C-alpha positions as CSV (number, residue, x, y, z in Angstrom):
1,X,58.8,16.0,-159.9
2,X,55.3,16.0,-161.6
3,X,56.9,16.5,-165.0
4,X,59.4,13.8,-164.4
5,X,56.7,11.4,-163.3
6,X,54.5,12.2,-166.2
7,X,57.3,11.7,-168.7
8,X,58.4,8.5,-167.2
9,X,55.0,6.9,-167.1
10,X,53.9,8.1,-170.6
11,X,57.0,6.5,-172.2
12,X,56.1,3.8,-174.8
13,X,56.8,0.4,-173.4
14,X,58.9,-2.0,-175.5
15,X,59.0,-5.7,-174.6
16,X,61.5,-6.9,-177.3
17,X,65.3,-6.2,-177.1
18,X,66.7,-5.9,-180.6
19,X,69.6,-8.1,-181.9
20,X,71.8,-5.0,-182.1
21,X,71.2,-4.3,-178.4
22,X,72.0,-7.9,-177.5
23,X,75.3,-7.5,-179.4
24,X,76.2,-4.3,-177.7
25,X,75.3,-5.8,-174.3
26,X,77.5,-8.8,-175.1
27,X,80.4,-6.6,-176.0
28,X,80.0,-4.6,-172.8
29,X,79.8,-7.9,-170.8
30,X,83.0,-9.3,-172.5
31,X,84.9,-6.0,-171.9
32,X,83.9,-6.0,-168.2
33,X,84.7,-9.7,-167.8
34,X,88.1,-9.3,-169.5
35,X,89.1,-6.4,-167.3
36,X,88.0,-8.3,-164.1
37,X,89.6,-11.6,-165.2
38,X,92.8,-9.7,-166.1
39,X,92.8,-8.0,-162.7
40,X,92.4,-11.4,-160.9
41,X,95.4,-12.8,-162.7
42,X,97.3,-9.5,-162.3
43,X,96.7,-9.4,-158.6
44,X,97.3,-13.0,-157.7
45,X,100.6,-12.2,-156.0
46,X,98.6,-10.2,-153.5
47,X,99.3,-12.0,-150.1
48,X,95.6,-11.7,-149.2
49,X,94.4,-13.2,-152.5
50,X,93.6,-16.5,-150.9
51,X,93.7,-15.4,-147.3
52,X,90.9,-12.9,-146.7
53,X,91.4,-10.4,-144.0
54,X,89.3,-8.3,-141.6
55,X,85.7,-8.1,-142.7
56,X,86.3,-10.5,-145.6
57,X,87.8,-13.0,-143.1
58,X,84.7,-12.6,-140.8
59,X,82.4,-13.5,-143.7
60,X,84.7,-16.4,-144.7
61,X,84.6,-17.8,-141.2
62,X,80.9,-17.4,-140.8
63,X,80.3,-19.3,-144.1
64,X,82.7,-22.1,-143.1
65,X,81.2,-22.4,-139.7
66,X,77.7,-22.8,-141.2
67,X,78.9,-25.6,-143.4
68,X,80.7,-27.2,-140.5
69,X,78.0,-27.1,-137.9
70,X,74.9,-26.9,-140.2
71,X,73.4,-24.1,-138.0
72,X,73.4,-20.3,-138.1
73,X,75.2,-18.4,-135.5
74,X,74.5,-15.0,-134.0
75,X,77.2,-13.5,-136.2
76,X,74.9,-14.0,-139.2
77,X,72.5,-11.5,-137.7
78,X,75.1,-9.1,-136.4
79,X,76.1,-8.4,-140.0
80,X,73.9,-8.0,-143.0
81,X,72.5,-11.5,-143.8
82,X,72.9,-11.9,-147.5
83,X,76.6,-12.0,-148.2
84,X,77.7,-14.7,-145.7
85,X,74.8,-16.8,-146.9
86,X,76.0,-16.3,-150.5
87,X,79.5,-17.4,-149.5
88,X,78.1,-20.5,-147.7
89,X,76.2,-21.6,-150.7
90,X,79.2,-21.0,-153.0
91,X,81.6,-22.8,-150.6
92,X,79.2,-25.7,-150.4
93,X,79.2,-26.1,-154.2
94,X,82.9,-25.4,-154.7
95,X,84.6,-27.1,-151.7
96,X,85.2,-23.7,-150.1
97,X,87.0,-22.2,-153.1
98,X,87.7,-18.5,-152.7
99,X,88.7,-18.4,-156.4
100,X,85.2,-19.6,-157.3
101,X,83.7,-16.8,-155.3
102,X,85.8,-14.3,-157.1
103,X,85.0,-15.7,-160.5
104,X,81.2,-15.5,-159.7
105,X,81.7,-11.9,-158.6
106,X,83.6,-11.2,-161.8
107,X,80.6,-12.3,-163.8
108,X,78.3,-10.4,-161.5
109,X,80.3,-7.2,-162.0
110,X,80.1,-7.8,-165.8
111,X,76.3,-8.2,-165.6
112,X,76.2,-4.9,-163.6
113,X,78.0,-3.2,-166.5
114,X,75.4,-4.6,-168.9
115,X,72.5,-3.4,-166.8
116,X,74.1,0.0,-166.6
117,X,74.2,0.0,-170.4
118,X,70.4,-0.7,-170.5
119,X,69.7,1.9,-167.9
120,X,71.7,4.6,-169.7
121,X,70.0,3.7,-173.0
122,X,66.5,3.8,-171.5
123,X,66.9,7.1,-169.7
124,X,69.0,9.0,-172.3
125,X,70.3,7.4,-175.5
126,X,72.1,4.5,-177.0
127,X,75.4,6.4,-176.9
128,X,74.9,7.2,-173.2
129,X,74.0,3.5,-172.6
130,X,77.2,2.3,-174.2
131,X,79.4,4.8,-172.3
132,X,77.6,3.9,-169.1
133,X,78.4,0.2,-169.6
134,X,82.0,1.0,-170.5
135,X,82.5,3.3,-167.5
136,X,81.2,0.6,-165.1
137,X,83.3,-2.0,-166.9
138,X,86.5,0.0,-166.5
139,X,85.9,1.6,-163.1
140,X,88.8,0.2,-161.1
141,X,87.4,0.5,-157.5
142,X,84.4,-1.6,-158.7
143,X,86.8,-4.1,-160.3
144,X,88.8,-4.2,-157.0
145,X,85.8,-4.9,-154.9
146,X,84.5,-7.5,-157.3
147,X,87.7,-9.4,-156.4
148,X,87.2,-9.1,-152.6
149,X,85.1,-11.2,-150.3
150,X,82.8,-8.2,-149.6
151,X,79.2,-7.4,-150.5
152,X,80.0,-4.2,-152.5
153,X,79.6,-6.0,-155.9
154,X,76.2,-7.3,-154.9
155,X,75.1,-3.8,-153.7
156,X,76.0,-2.3,-157.1
157,X,74.2,-5.2,-158.9
158,X,71.0,-4.7,-156.8
159,X,70.8,-1.0,-157.4
160,X,70.7,-1.2,-161.2
161,X,68.2,-4.0,-161.0
162,X,66.0,-2.0,-158.7
163,X,66.2,1.1,-160.9
164,X,65.3,-0.8,-164.1
165,X,62.4,-2.7,-162.6
166,X,61.1,0.3,-160.8
167,X,61.1,2.4,-164.0
168,X,59.4,-0.5,-165.9
169,X,56.8,-0.9,-163.2
170,X,56.0,2.8,-163.1
171,X,55.7,2.9,-166.9
172,X,53.2,0.0,-167.0
173,X,51.9,-1.7,-163.8
174,X,52.9,-5.3,-164.1
175,X,52.3,-8.1,-161.7
176,X,55.5,-10.0,-162.4
177,X,57.5,-6.7,-162.3
178,X,55.9,-5.8,-159.0
179,X,56.8,-9.1,-157.4
180,X,60.4,-8.7,-158.7
181,X,60.6,-5.2,-157.4
182,X,59.7,-6.4,-153.9
183,X,62.2,-9.2,-154.2
184,X,65.0,-6.9,-155.3
185,X,64.2,-4.4,-152.6
186,X,64.4,-7.0,-149.9
187,X,67.6,-8.5,-151.3
188,X,69.2,-5.1,-151.4
189,X,68.3,-4.3,-147.8
190,X,69.6,-7.6,-146.4
191,X,72.8,-6.8,-148.4
192,X,73.1,-3.2,-147.3
193,X,70.5,-1.9,-144.8
194,X,71.1,1.7,-146.1
195,X,68.8,0.7,-149.1
196,X,65.8,0.8,-146.7
197,X,65.1,4.6,-146.9
198,X,65.3,4.6,-150.7
199,X,63.0,1.5,-150.9
200,X,60.4,3.1,-148.8
201,X,60.5,6.4,-150.7
202,X,60.5,4.6,-154.0
203,X,57.3,2.8,-153.0
204,X,55.6,6.0,-152.1
205,X,56.7,7.5,-155.4
206,X,55.5,4.5,-157.3
207,X,52.0,4.6,-155.8
208,X,51.9,8.4,-156.5
209,X,52.7,7.7,-160.2
210,X,50.1,5.0,-160.5
211,X,47.4,7.2,-159.0
212,X,48.4,10.2,-161.1
213,X,48.1,7.9,-164.2
214,X,44.6,7.0,-163.1
215,X,45.5,3.3,-162.9
216,X,42.7,1.0,-161.9
217,X,42.6,0.9,-158.1
218,X,42.2,-2.9,-158.1
219,X,45.3,-3.3,-160.2
220,X,47.2,-1.0,-157.9
221,X,46.1,-3.1,-154.9
222,X,47.0,-6.3,-156.7
223,X,50.5,-4.9,-157.7
224,X,51.1,-3.8,-154.2
225,X,50.1,-7.2,-152.8
226,X,52.6,-8.9,-155.2
227,X,55.3,-6.3,-154.4
228,X,54.7,-7.1,-150.7
229,X,54.8,-10.8,-151.4
230,X,58.1,-10.4,-153.2
231,X,59.5,-8.5,-150.3
232,X,58.2,-10.8,-147.6
233,X,59.5,-13.9,-149.5
234,X,63.0,-12.7,-148.6
235,X,62.5,-10.7,-145.5
236,X,60.2,-13.1,-143.6
237,X,62.6,-16.1,-143.7
238,X,65.4,-13.9,-142.5
239,X,63.3,-12.5,-139.7
240,X,62.2,-16.0,-138.7
241,X,65.8,-17.3,-138.7
242,X,66.8,-14.3,-136.6
243,X,64.1,-15.0,-134.1
244,X,65.0,-18.6,-133.9
245,X,68.8,-17.9,-133.5
246,X,69.0,-14.7,-131.4
247,X,65.5,-14.3,-130.1
248,X,64.6,-11.2,-132.1
249,X,62.6,-11.2,-135.4
250,X,64.4,-8.7,-137.7
251,X,65.8,-8.7,-141.2
252,X,68.1,-5.8,-140.3
253,X,71.5,-6.5,-138.8
254,X,71.9,-6.1,-135.0
255,X,75.0,-3.9,-135.4
256,X,73.0,-0.8,-136.2
257,X,73.3,0.7,-132.7
258,X,77.1,0.5,-132.4
259,X,77.6,1.7,-136.0
260,X,75.4,4.7,-135.3
261,X,77.4,5.5,-132.2
262,X,80.7,5.1,-134.0
263,X,79.9,7.9,-136.4
264,X,77.9,10.1,-133.9
265,X,79.6,10.9,-130.7
266,X,81.8,13.8,-129.4
267,X,84.9,11.9,-130.5
268,X,83.6,10.5,-133.8
269,X,86.9,11.0,-135.6
270,X,88.6,8.7,-133.1
271,X,85.8,6.1,-132.9
272,X,85.6,5.9,-136.8
273,X,89.3,4.9,-136.7
274,X,89.1,2.2,-134.0
275,X,91.1,-0.7,-135.4
276,X,90.3,-4.4,-135.2
277,X,91.7,-6.0,-132.1
278,X,91.9,-4.8,-128.5
279,X,90.5,-1.3,-129.2
280,X,87.5,-2.7,-131.0
281,X,87.0,-5.2,-128.2
282,X,87.1,-2.5,-125.6
283,X,84.4,-0.5,-127.5
284,X,82.1,-3.5,-127.8
285,X,82.5,-4.1,-124.0
286,X,81.6,-0.6,-123.1
287,X,77.9,-1.5,-122.2
288,X,79.3,-4.2,-119.8
289,X,81.0,-1.4,-117.8
290,X,77.4,-0.1,-117.1
291,X,76.3,-3.6,-116.1
292,X,74.6,-4.3,-119.4
293,X,75.4,-7.8,-120.7
294,X,72.3,-8.6,-122.8
295,X,73.2,-8.2,-126.5
296,X,70.0,-6.4,-127.4
297,X,70.2,-4.0,-124.5
298,X,73.8,-3.4,-125.4
299,X,72.8,-2.3,-128.9
300,X,70.1,-0.1,-127.4
301,X,72.8,1.4,-125.1
302,X,74.8,2.5,-128.2
303,X,71.7,3.8,-130.0
304,X,70.7,5.8,-126.9
305,X,74.2,7.3,-126.6
306,X,74.2,8.4,-130.2
307,X,70.7,9.8,-130.1
308,X,71.5,11.7,-126.9
309,X,74.6,13.2,-128.6
310,X,72.5,14.3,-131.5
311,X,69.9,15.8,-129.2
312,X,72.2,17.5,-126.7
313,X,75.0,18.6,-129.1
314,X,73.3,19.5,-132.4
315,X,76.1,21.8,-133.5
316,X,78.7,19.1,-133.1
317,X,76.4,16.6,-134.8
318,X,75.9,18.9,-137.8
319,X,79.6,19.5,-138.0
320,X,80.2,15.8,-138.1
321,X,77.6,15.4,-140.8
322,X,79.3,18.0,-142.9
323,X,82.7,16.3,-142.3
324,X,81.2,12.9,-143.4
325,X,79.4,14.5,-146.4
326,X,82.7,16.0,-147.6
327,X,84.3,12.6,-147.1
328,X,81.6,10.8,-149.1
329,X,82.1,13.3,-152.0
330,X,85.9,13.3,-151.8
331,X,87.7,12.4,-155.1
332,X,89.8,10.0,-153.1
333,X,88.9,6.5,-151.8
334,X,88.5,6.6,-148.1
335,X,89.9,3.5,-146.3
336,X,88.0,1.2,-144.0
337,X,90.3,-1.4,-142.4
338,X,92.0,-1.8,-145.7
339,X,93.4,1.0,-148.0
340,X,92.6,0.3,-151.6
341,X,95.6,2.3,-152.8
342,X,98.0,-0.1,-151.0
343,X,96.9,-2.9,-153.3
344,X,98.3,-1.0,-156.4
345,X,101.7,-2.6,-155.6
346,X,100.3,-6.0,-156.6
347,X,98.4,-4.9,-159.8
348,X,99.5,-2.9,-162.8
349,X,95.8,-2.4,-163.7
350,X,95.2,-0.7,-160.4
351,X,98.2,1.5,-160.9
352,X,96.7,2.6,-164.2
353,X,93.1,3.0,-163.2
354,X,93.3,4.1,-159.6
355,X,95.7,6.8,-158.4
356,X,96.1,10.0,-156.5
357,X,97.9,13.2,-157.6
358,X,98.3,15.3,-154.6
359,X,94.8,15.4,-153.1
360,X,93.1,14.6,-156.3
361,X,91.8,11.0,-156.7
362,X,91.1,9.3,-160.0
363,X,88.7,8.0,-161.2
364,X,86.0,9.3,-158.8
365,X,87.4,12.8,-159.1
366,X,86.6,12.8,-162.8
367,X,83.4,10.7,-162.8
368,X,81.6,12.8,-160.3
369,X,82.1,16.2,-162.1
370,X,81.0,14.6,-165.3
371,X,77.9,13.3,-163.6
372,X,77.1,16.8,-162.3
373,X,77.3,18.0,-165.9
374,X,74.9,15.2,-166.9
375,X,72.5,16.3,-164.2
376,X,72.6,20.0,-165.0
377,X,72.2,19.8,-168.7
378,X,69.8,16.8,-168.8
379,X,67.8,17.3,-165.6
380,X,64.5,16.8,-167.3
381,X,65.5,13.3,-168.4
382,X,66.6,12.3,-165.0
383,X,63.8,10.2,-163.5
384,X,62.7,10.6,-159.9
385,X,64.0,7.2,-158.6
386,X,67.5,8.3,-159.7
387,X,67.2,11.5,-157.7
388,X,65.8,9.6,-154.7
389,X,68.6,7.1,-154.6
390,X,71.4,9.7,-155.1
391,X,70.0,11.6,-152.1
392,X,68.7,9.0,-149.7
393,X,71.4,6.3,-150.0
394,X,74.3,8.7,-149.4
395,X,72.4,10.4,-146.6
396,X,71.9,6.9,-144.9
397,X,75.7,6.2,-145.2
398,X,76.7,9.7,-144.0
399,X,74.4,9.4,-141.0
400,X,76.5,6.5,-139.8
401,X,80.1,6.7,-141.2
402,X,81.8,6.8,-144.6
403,X,84.2,4.6,-146.5
404,X,84.8,4.3,-150.2
405,X,83.2,0.8,-150.4
406,X,80.0,2.1,-149.0
407,X,79.5,4.5,-151.9
408,X,80.1,1.7,-154.4
409,X,76.3,1.3,-154.9
410,X,76.0,4.8,-156.3
411,X,78.7,4.3,-158.9
412,X,76.6,2.6,-161.7
413,X,74.1,5.5,-161.4
414,X,76.8,8.1,-161.3
415,X,78.4,6.4,-164.3
416,X,75.1,6.8,-166.2
417,X,75.0,10.5,-165.4
418,X,78.7,10.8,-166.3
419,X,78.0,9.2,-169.6
420,X,75.3,11.8,-170.2
421,X,77.7,14.5,-169.2
422,X,80.2,13.3,-171.8
423,X,77.7,13.3,-174.6
424,X,76.6,16.8,-173.5
425,X,80.2,18.1,-173.8
426,X,80.6,16.4,-177.1
427,X,77.4,18.0,-178.5
428,X,78.4,21.4,-177.2
429,X,81.7,21.0,-178.9
430,X,80.1,19.9,-182.2
431,X,77.6,22.7,-182.1
432,X,80.4,25.2,-181.3
433,X,78.5,26.4,-178.3
434,X,81.6,27.8,-176.7
435,X,79.9,29.6,-173.9
436,X,78.1,26.6,-172.5
437,X,81.1,24.4,-173.2
438,X,83.4,26.7,-171.3
439,X,80.8,26.8,-168.4
440,X,80.7,23.0,-168.4
441,X,84.5,22.7,-168.3
442,X,84.7,25.3,-165.5
443,X,82.1,23.3,-163.5
444,X,84.1,20.1,-164.0
445,X,87.3,21.8,-162.8
446,X,85.5,23.5,-159.9
447,X,84.0,20.2,-158.6
448,X,87.2,18.3,-159.2
449,X,89.1,20.8,-157.1
450,X,86.4,21.3,-154.4
451,X,86.1,17.5,-153.9
452,X,89.9,17.2,-153.5
453,X,90.6,20.1,-151.2
454,X,89.3,18.6,-148.0
455,X,91.5,16.3,-146.0
456,X,93.4,14.3,-145.5
457,X,90.6,12.8,-143.4
458,X,91.4,11.0,-140.1
459,X,91.0,7.6,-141.8
460,X,93.6,8.5,-144.5
461,X,96.2,9.4,-141.9
462,X,96.7,5.8,-140.7
463,X,99.3,3.4,-142.0
464,X,97.4,0.4,-143.3
465,X,100.4,-1.7,-144.3
466,X,101.2,-3.1,-140.9
467,X,97.4,-3.7,-140.4
468,X,97.3,-5.7,-143.7
469,X,100.0,-8.1,-142.4
470,X,98.2,-8.2,-139.0
471,X,95.0,-9.3,-140.8
472,X,97.0,-11.7,-142.9
473,X,98.5,-13.3,-139.8
474,X,95.0,-13.6,-138.3
475,X,93.7,-15.2,-141.5
476,X,96.6,-17.7,-141.8
477,X,96.4,-18.6,-138.2
478,X,92.7,-19.5,-138.5
479,X,93.6,-21.6,-141.5
480,X,96.1,-23.5,-139.4
481,X,99.2,-22.1,-141.3
482,X,101.0,-21.3,-138.1
483,X,104.5,-20.7,-139.6
484,X,103.1,-18.4,-142.3
485,X,101.0,-16.6,-139.7
486,X,104.1,-16.0,-137.5
487,X,105.9,-14.6,-140.6
488,X,103.0,-12.2,-141.3
489,X,102.8,-11.0,-137.7
490,X,106.6,-10.6,-137.7
491,X,106.3,-8.3,-140.8
492,X,103.6,-6.3,-139.1
493,X,105.7,-5.6,-136.0
494,X,108.7,-4.9,-138.1
495,X,106.8,-2.2,-139.9
496,X,105.4,-0.9,-136.6
497,X,107.1,-2.0,-133.4
498,X,104.4,-0.5,-131.1
499,X,101.6,-2.5,-132.8
500,X,100.3,-4.0,-129.6
501,X,97.7,-6.4,-131.2
502,X,100.3,-7.8,-133.6
503,X,102.9,-8.2,-130.9
504,X,100.3,-10.0,-128.7
505,X,99.1,-12.3,-131.4
506,X,102.6,-13.1,-132.5
507,X,103.5,-14.0,-128.9
508,X,100.4,-16.3,-128.7
509,X,101.6,-18.2,-131.7
510,X,105.1,-18.4,-130.4
511,X,103.8,-19.9,-127.2
512,X,101.9,-22.5,-129.1
513,X,105.1,-23.3,-131.0
514,X,107.0,-23.7,-127.8
515,X,109.2,-20.7,-128.4
516,X,108.5,-19.2,-124.9
517,X,111.6,-16.9,-124.7
518,X,110.7,-15.3,-128.0
519,X,107.1,-14.9,-126.9
520,X,108.0,-13.3,-123.6
521,X,110.2,-10.7,-125.5
522,X,107.2,-9.7,-127.6
523,X,105.0,-9.5,-124.6
524,X,107.5,-7.2,-122.9
525,X,107.5,-4.9,-126.0
526,X,103.7,-4.9,-126.1
527,X,103.4,-4.0,-122.4
528,X,105.9,-1.2,-122.9
529,X,103.7,0.2,-125.6
530,X,100.5,-0.4,-123.6
531,X,101.2,-0.9,-119.9
532,X,97.5,-0.6,-118.9
533,X,96.3,-3.5,-121.0
534,X,94.7,-6.2,-118.8
535,X,94.6,-8.6,-121.7
536,X,98.3,-8.4,-122.3
537,X,99.0,-9.2,-118.6
538,X,96.5,-12.1,-118.9
539,X,98.1,-13.5,-122.0
540,X,101.6,-13.0,-120.6
541,X,100.5,-14.9,-117.5
542,X,99.2,-17.8,-119.7
543,X,102.5,-18.0,-121.5
544,X,104.4,-18.1,-118.1
545,X,102.0,-20.8,-116.8
546,X,102.6,-23.0,-119.9
547,X,106.4,-22.5,-119.4
548,X,106.0,-23.8,-115.8
549,X,106.6,-20.4,-114.2
550,X,103.4,-20.6,-112.2
551,X,104.3,-18.1,-109.4
552,X,105.2,-15.5,-112.1
553,X,102.0,-16.3,-113.9
554,X,100.0,-15.6,-110.7
555,X,101.5,-12.1,-110.5
556,X,100.6,-11.2,-114.0
557,X,97.0,-12.6,-113.6
558,X,96.7,-10.4,-110.5
559,X,97.9,-7.3,-112.5
560,X,95.2,-8.1,-115.1
561,X,92.6,-8.2,-112.3
562,X,93.8,-5.0,-110.9
563,X,93.1,-3.2,-114.2
564,X,89.9,-5.0,-115.0
565,X,88.4,-6.5,-111.8
566,X,85.2,-7.7,-113.4
567,X,86.6,-10.1,-116.0
568,X,85.6,-13.7,-115.1
569,X,88.3,-15.5,-117.2
570,X,91.0,-13.7,-115.3
571,X,89.8,-15.2,-112.0
572,X,89.4,-18.6,-113.7
573,X,93.0,-18.6,-114.9
574,X,94.2,-17.4,-111.5
575,X,92.3,-20.2,-109.8
576,X,93.9,-22.8,-112.1
577,X,97.4,-21.4,-111.2
578,X,96.6,-21.6,-107.5
579,X,95.4,-25.2,-108.0
580,X,98.7,-26.0,-109.7
581,X,100.4,-24.6,-106.6
582,X,98.1,-26.7,-104.4
583,X,96.7,-23.5,-102.8
584,X,93.2,-25.0,-102.7
585,X,91.3,-22.4,-100.7
586,X,92.6,-19.5,-102.9
587,X,91.7,-21.5,-106.0
588,X,88.2,-22.1,-104.6
589,X,87.8,-18.3,-104.1
590,X,88.9,-17.5,-107.6
591,X,86.6,-20.1,-109.3
592,X,83.7,-18.9,-107.2
593,X,84.4,-15.3,-108.2
594,X,84.6,-16.3,-111.8
595,X,81.2,-18.1,-111.6
596,X,79.7,-15.1,-109.8
597,X,80.8,-12.7,-112.5
598,X,79.7,-15.0,-115.4
599,X,77.4,-17.8,-114.3
600,X,76.9,-18.8,-118.0
601,X,80.5,-19.9,-118.6
602,X,80.6,-23.7,-118.7
603,X,84.3,-23.8,-118.1
604,X,84.2,-21.8,-114.9
605,X,81.3,-23.9,-113.6
606,X,83.2,-27.1,-114.4
607,X,86.4,-25.8,-112.7
608,X,84.4,-24.8,-109.6
609,X,82.9,-28.3,-109.5
610,X,86.4,-29.9,-109.8
611,X,87.7,-28.0,-106.8
612,X,84.5,-28.9,-104.8
613,X,85.2,-32.5,-105.5
614,X,88.7,-32.1,-104.1
615,X,87.2,-30.6,-101.0
616,X,84.8,-33.5,-100.7
617,X,81.7,-31.4,-101.4
618,X,80.3,-33.9,-103.9
619,X,76.7,-32.8,-104.0
620,X,77.6,-29.2,-104.6
621,X,80.1,-30.2,-107.2
622,X,77.4,-32.2,-109.0
623,X,75.1,-29.1,-109.1
624,X,77.8,-27.1,-110.9
625,X,78.6,-30.0,-113.3
626,X,75.0,-30.1,-114.3
627,X,75.0,-26.3,-114.9
628,X,78.1,-26.6,-117.0
629,X,76.5,-29.4,-119.1
630,X,73.3,-27.4,-119.5
631,X,75.5,-24.7,-121.1
632,X,77.7,-27.1,-123.0
633,X,76.1,-30.5,-123.2
634,X,78.7,-32.0,-125.6
635,X,81.7,-31.6,-123.3
636,X,83.1,-35.1,-122.9
637,X,85.5,-34.1,-120.1
638,X,82.8,-32.6,-118.0
639,X,80.5,-35.7,-118.6
640,X,83.4,-37.9,-117.4
641,X,83.9,-35.8,-114.3
642,X,80.2,-35.8,-113.6
643,X,80.2,-39.6,-113.9
644,X,83.2,-39.9,-111.5
645,X,81.3,-37.8,-108.9
646,X,78.2,-39.9,-109.3
647,X,80.3,-43.0,-108.8
648,X,81.8,-41.5,-105.6
649,X,78.3,-40.8,-104.4
650,X,77.4,-44.5,-105.1
651,X,75.1,-43.7,-107.9
652,X,76.7,-46.3,-110.2
653,X,73.9,-46.7,-112.7
654,X,73.7,-42.9,-113.3
655,X,77.5,-42.8,-113.6
656,X,77.5,-45.5,-116.3
657,X,75.0,-43.5,-118.3
658,X,77.2,-40.4,-118.1
659,X,80.3,-42.4,-119.1
660,X,78.5,-43.7,-122.2
661,X,77.4,-40.2,-123.1
662,X,81.0,-39.0,-122.8
663,X,82.2,-41.9,-125.0
664,X,79.6,-41.1,-127.7
665,X,81.3,-37.7,-128.0
666,X,84.9,-38.9,-127.5
667,X,84.9,-42.6,-128.5
668,X,88.7,-42.9,-128.3
669,X,89.2,-41.8,-124.7
670,X,90.9,-44.7,-122.9
671,X,90.5,-43.0,-119.5
672,X,86.7,-42.9,-119.8
673,X,86.6,-46.6,-120.8
674,X,88.7,-47.4,-117.8
675,X,86.4,-45.5,-115.5
676,X,83.3,-47.2,-117.1
677,X,84.9,-50.6,-116.5
678,X,85.5,-49.8,-112.9
679,X,81.9,-48.7,-112.6
680,X,80.7,-51.9,-114.2
681,X,82.9,-54.0,-111.9
682,X,81.5,-52.3,-108.8
683,X,78.0,-53.2,-110.1
684,X,79.0,-56.8,-110.6
685,X,78.7,-56.5,-114.3
686,X,81.9,-58.5,-114.9
687,X,81.6,-59.3,-118.6
688,X,80.8,-55.6,-119.4
689,X,83.7,-54.5,-117.2
690,X,86.1,-56.9,-119.1
691,X,85.0,-55.5,-122.4
692,X,85.5,-51.9,-121.2
693,X,88.9,-52.8,-119.8
694,X,89.9,-54.4,-123.1
695,X,88.8,-51.3,-125.0
696,X,90.8,-49.1,-122.7
697,X,93.9,-51.3,-123.2
698,X,93.4,-51.3,-127.0
699,X,93.4,-47.5,-127.0
700,X,96.2,-47.2,-124.4
701,X,98.4,-50.4,-124.4
702,X,100.5,-48.9,-121.5
703,X,97.6,-48.7,-119.1
704,X,98.9,-51.0,-116.4
705,X,95.8,-50.6,-114.2
706,X,93.7,-51.9,-117.0
707,X,96.1,-54.9,-117.5
708,X,96.0,-55.7,-113.9
709,X,92.2,-55.5,-113.8
710,X,91.8,-57.8,-116.8
711,X,94.2,-60.3,-115.2
712,X,92.2,-60.2,-112.0
713,X,88.8,-60.6,-113.7
714,X,90.1,-63.3,-116.1
715,X,91.6,-65.4,-113.3
716,X,89.4,-68.5,-112.5
717,X,87.6,-68.2,-109.2
718,X,88.3,-70.9,-106.7
719,X,85.4,-73.3,-106.1
720,X,83.8,-73.3,-102.7
721,X,84.7,-76.5,-100.7
C-alpha cells in the first residue's frame, strides 16, 4: 500500500484536458447515449415501461405524494433519501413524466461511461480508458437499470466521481476538490448507505497519504474542514428533515435493522425470498407480536435478532456469508423482486447483450475474469481507493443480502480493470509470450467456470412472471386504471392460480367494480391456498358486507379475529357489521376493543363516539370525537358529528364553529349546511339560517326539509294585536 500511495501522490498533476481527449469523451458519450436511447425505444412495449412496479412504484408514489401534499412522509426516511427526492424534483419540472426521468438517467449513464474513460486513462493508459468507456456504454445490465426508476444508475455515477476526485485530492491537496469529495461522499451514502464504510476508509487513507507526503498540517486541516463542510452540506439537511419528520436525526435509512435481519437469521434463504404482499407485511409486523409498536424500537428489535444470531450461531452466519459472497460473484444476475432476464422478451438489445448459457451468465461472467487479469498483471498500477471500494462495498452488501442491482456500483470499476485485462492479453499476444498468455486464458476460464457453478440460488428458483403482472396490477390500480389493473391481476392468477396476494387484490377490485360473485370466487380460491390468512377472511367479510350479506360478513370477521385477535381494524369492521344489524351492545364492545388495541386510530375513535351518541352518552362521545380530531384534524365527517353532539348538548355557538370548520374542508356538503342552518335557527340567527338553508338547497335541490324550513322562515310573522 505504501508503494501505491507514493506512486499515486507523486504523479504529475495536469489541469488541462486536451482536445483529443474531449473528442474521445464525446464519442464515448454518444455511443452510450445511442445504446441507451435505442434500448428505451426497443423496450417501450414492456408493460411496466410507464407503470413502475415494486420498488420503482414505491419511489414513484413517494415522489407524487410529496408534490401533492408538499410535505415529506416517513417513507422518505425508511428508504435511502436521495432517489425519491430526485424523482420529486424531476416530476415537478416535467409534470410527472416517467419518460423524462428515463431520459435524464440515459444521459447520466452516458456521463458515467465518460467518467470511466477518464478513470481508466488516468490509472492505466488511453487505450484502457477508451475500452473502459466502451465497456460501461455497452454493459446491458447498466443500460437496463438506467431505464428503471431505481437508484442503481446514480450509484454507478457517484462511485466514478468519488474515485476521480479522491485520486485528484490525494495527488495534490485542493480546497475545491476536498469540498467536492465530501459532497460526493454524502450524496453516495444517501443514495446507497453501503458507501459509508468505503467513505470512512477512504478518508483515513487520504489523511495517511497527505501526512506521508509531508503536506503542510494547516493545509491538511483546512482541506479536512472543507471536506467535512461538503459532507455536512448534504448530510445535515437530511438529518434535520429526518428529525422533523420521524423524530430521529439520521441521514441513513431506517430500514437498516430489518434488512440486516433478512440476510442474517437461521432461515435467511427464506427471508431473502419474502415477496411483496402479505408475507412482507407479516414480517414487518413481527415486532408487534412482542408488543413493540414504536417504529424505532421495531428496527432495534430486528437489529438485535440479527446480532444475536451472529453471536450465538457463528458457523451458520459464516456459511450464510459464504453463500452470499458466491451469489455476489456469480456470473448470473440475481433477481430482487424483478428478474432482469424476463425483460429480454421485450428488447432485442437485451437478448443480445444479456443472456445465460446453462449456469454461465453474460456479460458479468466475462467482465469479472478479465478484471481479475487486469488486477493480477497490473496490480502496481491499481490505486488503493480502487482496492478499498472493491473490498468494502461488496462486503457491505454481502453482510445484508445480495441482488444484481446492488453490485451495479462496482461495474464501472470492474470495467476499468477488465479493460486493463484486455490490453494485457493483447500485449502478451503481440509479444508472443505464450506461457503468460496461456496462464491468463486459463485464469479467465477458471474464474468463468467457478463463478457459474454455484446455484441456482434460492432467489433464482422463483417464477417472477406472475409477480411482474401482480406488480403491474398494483401500479395500474394506484393510477386509477381499474380495468387494466383487473386484466393484469387476472394474468397473474392465470400464470399461478395459488397466488394468494394477486387473487386477493383482484377480488378487491372486482368488489369495487360491483362484480361481487366474481370477487367471492377469487376469495374462495385464495382461502383454499391459504386457509390461515386473517387478512383474506377480513377482506372476504368486507366484500360480503358491501353485497348486503351482513350476517355472513360477521362470521368471516370473527374468523379473522380468531386467527389474529390483536388486530384493531378487524374489531372495527365487526362493530360496523353489528351496528348495521342493530346489535348496539355488541357493536359497542367491538369499537371499544378496537380503540383499546389502537388508541391512535382516528376512525375507531370516531366510530366509538358515534355509538356512544346512539346510547345517549354525549359527553363521553365528545371526548372520543376530540381524540379522533387530534389525530386527523381535517376529517369533515368527524367535525360534523362533533358539531351535532355539541348541538345536542346545547352548546350551539361551539357547534356552529365546528360546522364551519367542516365546511372549509368539504364546502359542497349539503348536509352540513343544513345542520348549520338548524343551529343558527335555534340561536335565533334567522338571516344566517336562511342563507345556510338556501346553500343546502342549492347543493341538494331535493332536500325537502330545507325547502320546508325556508318556507317557514320566509313566511311573514303575524303582527301582535
